[in-house]
N, C-alpha and C positions, 0 to 999 in steps of 0.2 A: 504494500500500500504506500503510495507516495504521500508526501507532506500535505498536499492540497486536495486529497481525495476523501476527506472526512465527510460523512453524510450527516447533515444537520436535520433535526426533527422539525424545527421551525424555520420556515423560509417566508419572510414577509412578502405580501403582495406589493405591487407597485404603489397602491394607495397607502398601505401601511408604512412602506419605506418613505414615502413623501411626508407622512406624519412624523416619523422618527427624525427625519432631516430637519423638519420645522422645529421640533423640540430641541434638537442639537443647537440650532441657531439661537433659540431662546436661552438655552443653558449658557452659551458663550457670551451673550449680552449680560446675563446675571453674573457670570464669572468676572467680566470686565468691571462691573459695578462693584463687586466684592473687593477686587484687588485695588480699585481706586480708593475705597473706604479704608482698607488696611494701610495704604500708602499715606493717607491723610492722618491716620492715627500715629503712624511712625514719625512723620514730620512733626506733629504736635508734641509727641513724647520727647523727641530730640530737642525741640525748641524750649519746652518747659524745664527740662533737666539740664540743658546746656551740654549734653553729651552728644558728640558728633556721630552721625550715621547709625543711630539706634534702629533696630528692627526686630520684629517677631521672627523667631527661628522655627523653621519647619523641617522635620526629618524627611529627607528625600526618599528614603527606602520605604517607610511606612505611611508617609503623608500626614503625620500627626504634628501638631504644634507642640514644641518642647520647651520654649522659653524665650528670653529676650537677651540679645547681645548686640554687638555692633560690627558692622562690615569690616572695619579695619582691625578687628580683634585686639583692640587695646584695652578692652574691658572683659572681665570674666563673663561667661555665659550663665545667666541666672535661669535655672530650670524651673519648670512648672511648680514643683513642690516648694520651692523657695519663694514663689510669688503669690501663693494662695494662703 
């Protein structure tokens, strides 16, 4: 069996795929809004603290938020358990 010969039980119709694509576009809009809000929070946090380039840190492997640090890594990463 080749890599692309898997038989899928669910194969969306053209109409269903059009709906899926529409929701993907809506998801991308919401994602852009979300990242914009996160960016504003980070800028506000940096301004109020006077600490350059503060950011919320996300674990790339698992996709979970793990703490707050700064891009230049001149400050310790404060993990979630230290922030709550």
